[in-house]
N, C-alpha and C positions, 0 to 999 in steps of 0.2 A: 543634602547633596553628597554624593560619593566623594571620597578623597581623590585628588588628582592622580591620573595614571602615572606610572614611572616608566617612561619609554626605555627600552633596552638598547639605548644608544651607547656605543663604545665611549670610553672616557676620552676626552680631548687629547690627553697625553699619548694615548695609544693610537689615535687617528693621525696625529701630525708628527712630522720629524722634529728633532730637537730645536731647530731654528724656527722661532715663531715671531710674528710681527704684529704689534698693535695692542689694543686694550679690548677687553670683553668683561662687562660687569652688569649686574642687575640694578634696576631702579624700581622701587615700589610705586604703586599708584599714589599720586598726590591729590587728584580731584577729577571728577567728571563735571564739566560745566560748558555752557555755550559761550565760550570766550576763545579768541583767536588773535593774539597780538602780532603774529607774523602775517597772516593772510588778510585779516580785517582789523588792523590796529585801531584802537579807540572805540570799537563797537561793543556795546553791552546792552543786549546780548548779540553775539555773532549769529551767523546763519544756522549753524548746527552744533550738536554736542561733540565735544572732544574728550578723549582719554589722555590725561596730562600727567607727566612725571617730572621730577627734578626739584629745583630750588623754590623757596617760598617767596621770591620776588615776583612770581607769576601774577599778572594782572592784565586788564584789557589793553593797557598801553605800557610798553616796555622800551625804553630808550637808554643809551649809554651803557655803563659798565654794570651789568646785572650781577656779576660775581662779587662786586664790592657792596651791593645793597642787600643781597640775600643773607639770611642768618642760619639756614639749615637746608638740607637737601634729602630727598628720598633715595638718592643714588648711593651705592656702596663707596664710590670714590668721594671722599669727604671734601675735596677741593673742587668738585664739579657742581656748580650751581646753575648749570644750563637747564633749559626746559625743552622737553621732547614731547610731541603730541601727535595723535592720529585721530581720524574720525572714529566714531563709536559704532560697534556692531549691535543691531537690534534683530529680534525675531518677530516676524509678522505672523500672527495666528491665522492659519489657513481657513478657519471657520468664521470667526467674528471680526477679523481684520485688525484687532488691537495689537499693540507693540510692547515688547518687553526687552529691556537692555540686557545684553549677554554679558555675564561676568568674565573677568580676566583672571588667569592663573599664571604663576611664574613659569618662565621657560626653563625646562630641565635639560641636562643636569645643571645644578648650581654648584659652583666650584669655590674652593679656597675660602671657606668660612662665610659664604654668602647665604647660608640657610636662613630662612625666616622672612624672605621677601614676600610681600603681600601684593598679589596681582602684578601690575606694572608691566615692564618690558625689559629686554636685554639690549644693551647698547654696545656697539662696536666702533672703534676708531682704528682703522688699519692703515699701514704705511704703503704697502704695495699690493699685497693680497693677504689671505689669512695665514699663509705659511712662511712668508719671508719678507724682508724689507728690501728697499731699493735705494737706500740713502746715499750710496756712492755715486749714483747716476743723477738723482734728483732729490734734494732735501725736502722735507715736509714742513710747510709753514703753518703754524697754528692760526686759527681764526682770531681776528682782533675783537676787542670789546664792541658791542653793538651789532655784531654780525648776525644775520638770520637768512634762512633759505627755506623754500618749499619744494617738495618733489611730488609729482602727480597732479592730476586735475580732476576735481569732482564732476566736471561736465563731460569727461571723456566717454566716448562710445566705442573705443577700440584701444588696443594696447598703445600706450604713449611713452613708456620709459622702461628700459631693461632694468630689472632689479625690484620691480613691484610685483610680488608673487604671493601665491597661496599654496598651502599643503594640507591635505586631508589626513589628519593624524589618526593612527590606530593606537592600541595600547602597547604596541611594540616598536613603532617607527613613526617618523614624520610624514612619510609618503612622498610621492614624486612632486616636483616643483611645477606649477602651472601658472598661467597669467590670468586665470578666471576663477571665480568663486566655485567651490566644490558643488557638484550637482547631485550629491547624495549625502545622507547623514554620515558624519565623521565620528567614529567611536571615541577618539581621543581629543576632539576639538579641532578648530580651524586655526592653522598656524599661518601668520602673515609676516612678510618681510618688506621693509622699505629701505632701499639703497639710495643714497644721495650722490650727486655728481662730485668729482674730486678735482675739478679744474676751476679756478677763480680768476676773475679779471684783475685782481690785485688792487682794486681801487674802491669798489662799491660795497658798502655794508648791506645794501638791499637794492632792489630794482622795482620798477612799477608793477611788474607781474610776479615779483618775488622769486624769479627763476633765471632771468636773463644774465645776471652777473655771474652765473655758474654755467659750466658746460660739461656734458656727460660724454665720455669716450667709451664707456663700457657697453658692449652689445650683447652680452650673454648673462644668464642667471647665475646666482651663487656668488661666492667670494673669489672672483677672478680679478687679475690685475687690470688696472685702468691703463689703457694705452696712453702715449705721450699727449700732453696738453697742447692745444693749438695756440698760435700767436695771439689770438684775441683774448684768450684766457690762459695765460702762461704759468700761473702760480699753482703748484700742486699742494693741495690741502689734504688733511686726513680724509679717508673714505669713511663716512659716517653711515651706519646702518642701525635700524631697530628691528627686533623680533618680538612678536606678541602672540600669545596663545589665548584665543577666545574659547571659553568653556561652553561649547554648544551641547554638551551631552544631555542635560536635563530637558532639552527641547526636541531631541531626536524622535522621541516617541510620539510627538505631536505632528511630525512631518509625514503626511500620508504617502504611501508608496506610489511612485510615479508622478507625484505632484511637483510643480516647479519649486526651485530653491526659495525657502521662506526667509532667508537671512538677508538683511539689507543694511547698508551703511546709513548713518544718521543724516546724511545729506540727500538721500535718494527720495524721489517722489515716485509713487507706485506707477510702474510701467515705463519710467524714463530710462532706466539702465538695462532692462531686460534680464536682470539677475546675474550678469556676468561679473560685476564688481570692477570694471575697468577704471572707475573713478577713485579707487583707493589712493590716498595721498597722506603725506606726513609733513610736519613742520619742525624746524630746529631753530633755537635761539641760543647762541653761545653765551656761556657764563662761567667758564673756568676761572679760578682765582689766580691772579698774577700770571706767571709764566709756567704754571704747573703742566698744562697740556703740551707746551713746547718742549719741556724737559723730557716728557715721555716719548714724544715723536723724534727726539734727537738721539735716542738710544737704539742701537742695533740689537736685533733679536729680542725684542720685548714682547711679552704676551700676558695679558690679563692683569698682572699686578703692578704694571708701570715700572718694572725692574727695580722696585724698591724706592723709586723716586717720588711716589705719590702716597699720600695718607689715605687709609681706608677706615671705614667705621662699621661697627656691627649693624646688621640690618634691623635689629631691635631698636637701635638709635635712629636709623633712617626712617623707620616707620612712625616715629613721633612727629615728624615734620608735616605740617598741615598749612592750608590757606583757608581763609573764610569763604563762605558761599557768597559770591558777588552778584549772582543772578537771581537767586531765590526761586528757582524753577524746579519742578519735579521732573527727574529724568529716568527714574526706575519704577519698578512695578508695572502693572498692565496699564498702558496709556491708549487713549482713543486715536492718537495720531503721533507722529514723530515730533519732538520738540522743535518749534520753529515753523511748523506747517499747520498751525491752528492757534487759537488763543492760548496765551501762556497759562499753564497749570501751575499755580504757585505752590510751593512747599508748605505743608501744614506746620505751624509753629508749636 
């Protein structure tokens, strides 16, 4: 496989004014497994394969203070034992109908000593938007232990939430933001973003649908400020977002010109979604150690490094963090069907 492209993106310092707000850091891949402790707690296996990063407390069932139980994390922030996960992208062969898991590559550019991330995704915690804070008007409250949330809906057949987006990357840029899966080969891969709501009811660690305890006031794409929270969800929490780059380049030559989009999410049944990708979704389970996230959110004009209040680790250390295979299922290589949509294909020992 060719080495990842280096997009000619301007450095963040050149893009943004001196006042920056929030955190931005990479997390390497922890595992690909059919587990979902936020959306389907206790199920082993869950309905579809997820790409998971973060702490090694990850399991089919996760309750209580995850930050106290985990012993390592694939994230650069050494005090962040949270888990972040999304559905997994697969390529469906247009001739024989078999499926192959699409690899993940780090989001570029990587900043401040974060070279060495393996796959994974980039995580953001912003206070108001990407460029400034709003702490004088509304302080940011960090999530409590046991908190979790889900954004997006795998059954969606139309746009359901601002902030769930795609970009068709070239070797020079990320491309324009859209709400649908690209309908042509992307020379630099498919870039996906998942923005979570920033308004919480202040009481519930979860809700039956894993979303009702949160409220989204953002109506546009990108890192825009979240308008004021409603009385039903009055507590402003950090705006959490993930970015992932799916390395689709090796499959582009297998996409016949003019043929429908052959990339599908791990939850999709052929013909159900129409190739639009509206069902893209993501899960978050809070696991920062002690008051570490609150310390960062209390600081004005913080960006990326936690203003010196958060410990970081080299990515070579983060990459050593692992979890066992708890499902024992083959999820990569050429498969006759998506995992969960036929008899389980067990991994060879």
